[in-house]
N, C-alpha and C positions, 0 to 999 in steps of 0.2 A: 662198445657199451660203455655208458657212463661211469665214473665211478662213484660208489654209493657215499652222500654226504649227510650230517644230520642239518637238515637248514634251519636256519632262523627265523621264524614265522613273528619275531616281534616287530610291534610296530611305534611311533610315536606321534601321540597327539598333542602336539603343544609340548608342556612338560609333564604330560602323564604317560610313561610307558606303561604299554599293553602288550600280555606275552604274545599275542597273534591277534588279527583283526576282525572277530568274531564277536557278535555282540548282538543282544535284542533291539528289536526296536520297541520304544514306550508302549504300555497298553498291550504288551502280547507275550508278557513274562512278569512269573508272579513266583511263589517259594515253594508251590504246588509240585513244581519242574524239578525239585530237590526228589523226588521220588520217583524221578524217569533218569536221569543221568548225574553225573558230579557236575555241579554248577561254578565249578572253579575252573574249569576246563577252558571255560570262554575268555577271550580278553577284557572284556568288564561287564558289570550288570547297570543295565540302565533299566529304572522303575517306571510303573504305570504314574502319569502324568497326575501330580496332585496340585490341588488347590487349596486356598488357604481355609474355607471351612466347609462345613459338609454339604455335598450337591448330590442330589439323588440321580441328575443324570436325565437324559431324555424320554419320552413317553414310546412303550412299545407299539411293534416290532422294532427291532432297533438293527439288528443285522439280516442282511438278505443275501442268499447264492446268487453269484453271477458267472457268465461265460468267464473263466481264467480269471477268476477272482473273488471277491466278496464286496458288499459294500455295507456299512455300518454308521448308524449314527448313536453312539453310547453318549454322546454327551459329556463325557469326561466326570463319571462319578468320582466321589473323592468323601473320603474320612476326614481331611483336613490335617493341618500344622500336627494338631495334638496327637493323633495316630500316627503319623509318620516318626515324631520326635521319641514316643512314648513306646512306641510295640515294633515298627518297620525297623529304625536306624539300630538296634541292640539285634535285632535278628541277622540282618546284613552284616555286622560288624565280627559276625561268626566265620566268613567268606574273607579269601585271601584276594579276587577280584578287585580291582577300583570299582566303588560304587557312585554311579551317577544317577542324580537326584532329575527328573523332570517335571518341571513347574510349567502353569500358565495362568493367566489374570485375563480378565476382560476392559481391564484399566492399568495405564503404568503406576497409579500408586497401590494398586494392588499387585502388579509383580513386584514392585520393588519391595513390600513389605513381606512377602513369600519368599523374596530373593535373600533377604537378611535373615529369617526366620530358619532356613534351611540352611544355611551357611554354618555348618555347625562338624565338629570334628569326626572324622569317619566319613563323611561325603568328599570325593577324590573330584566331582566335575557337578557343575548343573547346565541343564539342558534347559533352555528358554524356550519354549513350545510357543513361537509369536505367530503361528499358522490360527490360532484362534481368534473369534470376533473381538475388535476393538471398540466398545461403546462410544468412545470417544472420537470415532472416525465410522459413524453412520454402519457400525458392525462389519466392515473391512477389516481383512486381518492386517495385524501389523505386518506382516511380511509382502502382504499385497504390495507396497513401495518402497523405495529407498530411504524417503524423508522418516517415516514411520519409524521401518524398522532401524534406522539409526537414532532416532530417539529413546526408545525403549531399549537399546542395548545399550547405549551411553550410560544411563540411570540405571540399569542394572550393574554395569561395571564400575561404577561409582560406588556401590554399597555391598560389594563383595570381594575378595581377594585369590577365591576360588577359580579353577580355569571353568571357561562360559564357554559355552556352544550354542547356537543359534541354529533353531530347527526352522527351516524353509519351508515354504508353501509351492506348489506345483502350479498354483493356479494364478501366480503371475505371470504376467509377459515380459517382464523384465529379472530375470534370473541372478546374470550378473552383474545388473547394477544395485539390485538386492544384498548379492551377497558382497560385494565391496563395501556396502553401506556398513554390513555389519562388521565387516572386517576395521573399517575405519571407526567403528565405534568402540571397539575393544576386545571384540569377540575373538576367541582362543581358535575355534574350531566352526564349520558351517556343518549340520547335518541336512541332508540335501537328499529327499524331501519326505514329506507327507500327502496324507492321502489326497486324491482327486476329486473336487466336487463332482456330484452325480446325482441320477434318480432313477427310479424304476416305478412302472404302474403295472399292477395285476389288471388285465385287460377283462378278466370275468366281472369282477367287481367295480373295475374304473375309479380303486381307491390305490393311492400311494402304497407299495410294498412297505416303506419305512414309517414309523408314527412321526417322524419330524421332517417326512415328505422327501428331503434330499440330505445326503451322507457322503460319506467318502468311499471310493472306490478305491483299493487294495488290491495288491495279488499279480501276478506275471503280466497282465494285462495292462499296468502302467509300466512296467520295467523298461520299454525304451524311452518315454519319457524322463523318468529320473536317470537312467544313463545320459539323456541327453544333456541335463543340467547339471549332473555331476561333471560332466565333461567342460560343460561352458565357465562351472566355478570354479575349478580347479585351475581353469587357464586363466582365469579374470582375477584371482585373487593367488596372495601366497599363505595363509594360513592352512591348516589341514582341512580338508574335505572327507567327512563319511556317507558313504552310498547308502542311499535308503531307499526300497522300493521296485518290490517284484522280484526278489533275490531268494532262488531255493536252491540251486544247483550250485556244483562247485565253477560251472564255468559261466555260471551270473557272476560269482565272487571274483572270478578274474577278469572279466569283462569290466566290471566299476574298477578295479585297482590299476588295470593299465590305462583307463580313460582318466586315471589321476587321483580316485580316492585312496585314501591311507587307511582304510578300515571300513566295515559293512554293518548293516543293522540286518537282522532278519525279523520278518513279521508276520504276515498271513502264512507264512510256510508252517510256520509252529504249530499253529490251530489244526494242520492236517499232518503231519508229524511231529510229535513231543520232541522227539530226539534229533530233528535235524541239524540244530547247532552244533551240538557235538559230532555229529559224523560232519560236517563242513569243515573243522577243525583238523580231523584227521583228516580227512581227503586232501586238504591244502597241503598239509605237512607231504603227505606221501605223494602228490604231484611233484612239490617241489624236487622231492630226493629223487623221483623220478626222473624229473629232467634236468637235475643238476644245478638247480636254481639254491644257492646257499642263503639269499635274504630277500625278503620283500621289494628291497630295494631295487632287484634287477627286472620288480615285475610293475610296478608302480608309475604311473605317468609314461610308459613307453608306446601310446598307441602313434603308429606311423600313420602320416597324413600325406596323402598324394599331392605333388608341389602344386598341381592343377587347382586343388579343393582348397590348401590353406590360406587360411584367414577367412573363408566366406562366409563360414558359420560362427565365428568368433562372437 
């Protein structure tokens, strides 16, 4: 029997120290969860993506259930920068966990303007959701290609001194190249990744099940894709990688850490079980103690690749 230890669940994302690697995915977290569990048990608080002005979002229906997950076409409804500065920022200042603000825009100039506006005292890091459509590239997301990724991150890096996280898209065929582009442009971490583009049809009515026709697939069904991308980006880049996509169990968390992630984000699972993040924090600590693992450093990036396969999927 292993001796009992008090494990260190802390992790480092650039200059930002987190007490544990569990945090919410943007769009799945709000102050309402404070009625369910102590929000300060989390490693960080990642807010719903905000845009500079008021935005109503996409037409309904915005969500539909899918086997092993869900699809959404919410459309990033936002109350804008004024609501963030006047209402949200003072509220979250009452918590000790680092505050990560997710931002999105449809053009480079909008991104820069918003990044400057949220670079305020009390904000620990900025997560740039570059998975959104870029009107300057015929609607393709910034994170689809290395060149547009580099350009937008470089501009954001030039307008804030705060840690800058780049949230990547699983819809690209060049995850490692996009990750390196974000790193070279000055990103401090990569969030891998967002939802996968998909669609669903109601056969009886022969109409799309989402008002926007297409939407983002999330949940357990996309975990293998997110895990693969996390592994690829962790191998290709030296900045921290935060895994995101289909994580709902302790085993999921451990898989992402072993693949090279330094932290993980929980999204769809919170809709199904609002206390899931708090439980994962406890389960991770208990598992580490039971296994005699003293720190996350003994887990992160420890995937063992058979020699014959090494480099095949790099």
